[in-house]
N, C-alpha and C positions, 0 to 999 in steps of 0.2 A: 870450731869457729874461732877465728882470730880475734884478739882484743883490739879495742879502738886504736891504741897506740901503734899496733902492728899493721893497721890498714893504711895503704898509701892513699893519697888524695885521688879523687875521680876527676879526670881532665876531660872536658867536653869541647868538641869543636863547635863553631858557630852554628853549623847546620844541625848538629845533635841538640844543642841548647834550644834552638828555635822549635825543633820538633817536640821536645819535651814540654816546652812552655805552651805550645798549642794543645798538646794532649792533656796537660794538667788543667786547662780551662775548658775542655770539651764537655758537652752535656749529652753526647750520643755514644762516645766510646765506652767500652766495658769499664766498670767501676774500679776493678783491680788494676787495670793499666793506668788509669788516672791517678790512683793512689801511689803507685810505684814511680810514676813520673815526678810527682811532688817530692818523694823521698830522694830520688837521685839529684834533682835540682838543688834541694837543700844541702845534701851531703857535698855536692860539687862546689857549693858556695862556702864550705867550711863550717857548717852548722853541725854541732855535736849530735850524737845519737840521742842523748837525754833531751836536748832541746827540740830535736825533731819529734820525739815522742810527745813532748808537751804541746808543741804547736799543732801537730797534725792529729794527735789522738790515736795513733796506731801503736800496736804492741811492739816491744823491742825485738822479739824474735822475727817478726815480719820485716822490720827495717833492716836487721842484720842480713836476712836471707836476700833481700833485694840488693843491698849494697855489695854483698859477696859475689852474687851472680854477675852484676855489672862490672866489677873489678876483674873477675875471672874470664868472662866471655864477651864483654861488651855491653853497651847500653841496650841493644835490642834484646839480648837474652835476659837482661834485668827486668824487662817488661813482661816476659812470658812465664808461664808456669813450668816447673821442672817436669820433664817427661817421666811418666810412670807407666808401668805395664798394667793395662786394664785387667779386671777380673774376668775369668772365663764366664761366658754367658750362662745364666742359670737355665734358660729355656733353649734346648738343643734344636738343631736344624730339623731333626726327625719329628720333634714335637710341633714345630711350626708347620711342617709339611702335613702333619695329621690334622691340624686346625684348618689349613687351606683345603684339604681334601673334603672335610665335612662341609665347609662353606660352598664348595662346588656342587653339592647335592641339594635337593629340595627337602624341607622339613618333613613333608608327607612321606618321604622315603623312610624316615626314621620313626614313623608312627604318629607324627604330630599333625595337627589340623591345618597349620599355616601353609601357604603356597611359597612364600619367600621368607628368608631369615631376616630378622632384625638383629642389630648388634647385641642388644641385651639378651635376646632369646638364644643366640648362638653362644654367647659367653656362658649363659646358664647351662646349656646343653654340654658344652666342653667341660665345665667344672664338674658336672655330675658324672661324666664318663672318663675323665682323665686318669683317675687312679687305676681303673680296670684296664685301660689301654696302655698302661706302663709309663705314663707321663705325670707323676705326682706333682710336679711343679705347677702344672696348669690347673690343679684342683681349686686353687684360690684366685685364678686369673680373672680380672675384672674386664669391663667393657673396653677400657683404654688399652689394655694389653692385647686383647683380641683385635681391636681396631688397628693397632700398630702392625700386627702380623699380616692382616689383610692388606693394609696400605702398602707395606713393603713389597707385596706380590701383586699390587694393582688389581685387587679383587673387591667388587662391590656387590655382594649377594642380595642387598636390599633394593636394587634397582633393576629395571627391565629395559633392554634396548631392543626395539622392535625391528624386524627385517621382513622382507617379502620374498618367499621362496619362488623361484622360477618353475612353474608347473606346466607350462606349455612347451612341448618338445619342438614346436615350430616357431618359437618366440622370435628368433633372429630373422627368419624368413618373412614373417608377418610384419615385423618392425621395418624391415627394408622396404616392403611394399607400401606401407603407410608413408614413410619418408620420401619414397620416390614420387608419390602423389603430391606431397607438400612441395617438393622441388619443382614438379611440373606446374603447380599453381604459381610459384614464385617466378617462373620464366615467362609467363604470358599474362596478358591483360585480362580484364573482366570478360568472362565467357570463354577464354582460351581459344579464340577463333584465329586460325591461320591457314595457310595453304594446305597443310597436311591434314587438316580436319574440316571436312565439309559441314559437320555439325558441331555447334558449340558444346563444350563440356563444362558444367557448373559443379563445383565441388562443395559439399555441405558436410560439416562435422555434426553428428547427431548423438545425443545421449540423454539421459534423464537424471534429474536431481530429486530423489524420493524423500519422503519424510520431512517436508518443510512444515514446521509446526505453526498452527494458528493459535497464538497465545494472546489472551486478553488480560486487561487490567482489572483489578478489584477496587482500585481507587484512582482518581485522576493523577496524572503526572504533575509535579510541581516545577514550574519554570525557574530558570536561574534568576537570582536577585542580586544586582550589583552591591558589593560590599557585604553581602550576607551569605548567599549560596552561589557558589561558582558553577555548579553543574545542575543538571536536571535531577529532581528528586523522584524516586519511584518506589512504590510499595513492594515489599518482598513477596507478597502473595500474588498469585496469578491464576488464570483460568485456562484450561486446555479446551479448545474447540475442535480438535482433530488435526489431521495432516493432509497435505496435498502433494502431488508430484508435478514437477516442471519437466515436460517433454519438449526439448528444444533442439534446434539446429542452427548453425551459423554459416552463412555464405562466406567462404574463405577468400572470395574475390572482392566483395563489397563490405563485409563486416555486418551485414543485416542479420538480425536474429529472428527466426521463426519460433514461436512458442505456443503451446497449449497447456493450460493448467487443469489437471485432471485429479479426480479423487482416487483413481487407481491407475495402474500401469499394466494394461493387458494388450493383446493383439489389436483389439478394436480401437484403443486409444492411439497406438502407434500407427495404425493404418490411417487414422484421421490426420496425423502429422504428415504422412507421406502424401496424402491427397492435397494438403495445403501446399507442399512443395510442388506437386504436379500442376496445380492451378497457377502457381506464381511464375514458372519459367516457360519460355516459348515451347511450342509443340515439337519443334525439330531438335530440341536440345537433349543432351544426355545428362542426367542428374547422377553424379558420382557421390555416393554416401559413405563416409567414414564412420564406422560404428562398431560396437562390440558384439559378442555372441549371446546377448540376452535372449531368453526363450521367446519373447514377444517379437523379436526382430527376425526370427527364422521359423516361426510357427506355421502350421498348415494354412491358417487364415491369411497370414501375411504373404506366404508364398503364392496363394491363390490370387491375391490382389496384384502382386508383381507380374504374374503370368498374364493377367488381363491387360497389362501395359508393357508388352514385350519391347525390349530395347530401350525402355525409358529410364530405368534405374540400374545402376552398377554399384554393387557392394564392394567395399574394401574393409576387411575386418581387422581390428586391432587385436594383438595377442591377449591371451588370458592374463589378468592382473597387469595389463598395460594401459590402463585408462589415462595415464599421464601422457600418452602419445596422442590423445584426442584433444584437438584445440578447443572444442566446446567447453572443456574444463576451465579454460581461461575466462570464458564468459561467465560460467557459474561462479568462479572465484570473484569476479567483479561484482556480480549480484550480491554475494555474501558480504562483501566489504562495503557495499553502498546501501541500496534501499532495503535489503533484508536484515541489515545489522540493527539489533535491538528493536525490531518491528513488533508492534502491538496492534491487534485488530479486534473487532467485535464479533466476527464469525468467519467461517471458512469462505463464504462468498466475498466478504470484505477482503480477506487475504488474496483471493484470486484477482480481484480488481486492482489491488495495490501492486501485485506482481506484474500484471499486464501493463499498468501505468509505468512502472519502473523500466520494463523492457522497451516501451514506446519512447521513453526519455533517452535510453541508450541508442535506439535506432535513429533518433533525431540527430545524433552526432556519432555515427558508427565508427568503430575502431577495427581495422583489418589486422587480425593476429597472424603473424608470420612465424614459421619455424626456421630459425636461422642457422642451426648447427646440423650439418648433413654428413658428419664423419662418423656416424655410429655403425660402421660396417657397410655403408652403401658405397658402391664403386662410383 
């Protein structure tokens, strides 16, 4: 290290000085760079090392190193740390791969009760078995170490990402059939009457929403109070009165919803909905029904009723696990977001009446749901 008398002065350009002044006053830059900027500004102004130490409170070796780097390689180097070769990592790539391999299995595979790993449980398991596996450095690894290894490999063993496996071998064909029906509906007006069709065809999407709970209050709701309570107050306790099923169909031409509220969903209840559709439409019309393969839809009793009305109903089946293709689901979603949301009733009969009232309100201003995207493999 050269003595003070041997060090030449540090000459700064106007641009370098302005940059150092901005950096020395910064509150967001790294502290070490702020300190070094102050040292170089003072030295460039002719302040001695001793005076810089007194003014800034920094150690003399730190000031010497900063000045020497600036004189040798420029102002920019004076702001940075000297490069040093890092230590070899104590946890090898093989050890990290071993941790990742454990994280990619379930705890029950290793004789534990849990279904998924928590970070603490995984760290504990790794620590207990690291020595025997030949990775002694991991014997004392904590949660943060294990978390960093998992994060570097984008592994989150404590989370579940759900997916739906395609189990219907005819999924694509059935999907195309359903979308062809929706395209046909979009092409024609209500009833789809035109020269090529002597009989009108009405298309109805049918499904059921089971398990709608009849939940009752144990204490009256408290209304909002201006300046005191902004929302409705509700007791945590509740009473279960049972469940009902909504068997419904929506006319894709008009948006009208047909619905029966039933205690169960059997063939007899489904036939009751078909009879409601049969009574609603003209005698010469064909009722095209989009529905899934629920047992009530294809049971012997249902088939017997359909055979008693030959040519009246035409089934179009959605593929297995393809309920999202059925537009009645849009109506069910609307019900769940409107009158079914936070609903409280005194009995199952009360729930049935409330649901029918809500559907009547929707039918007063019906919405025609359209399928607008037809490029899912349909020519």
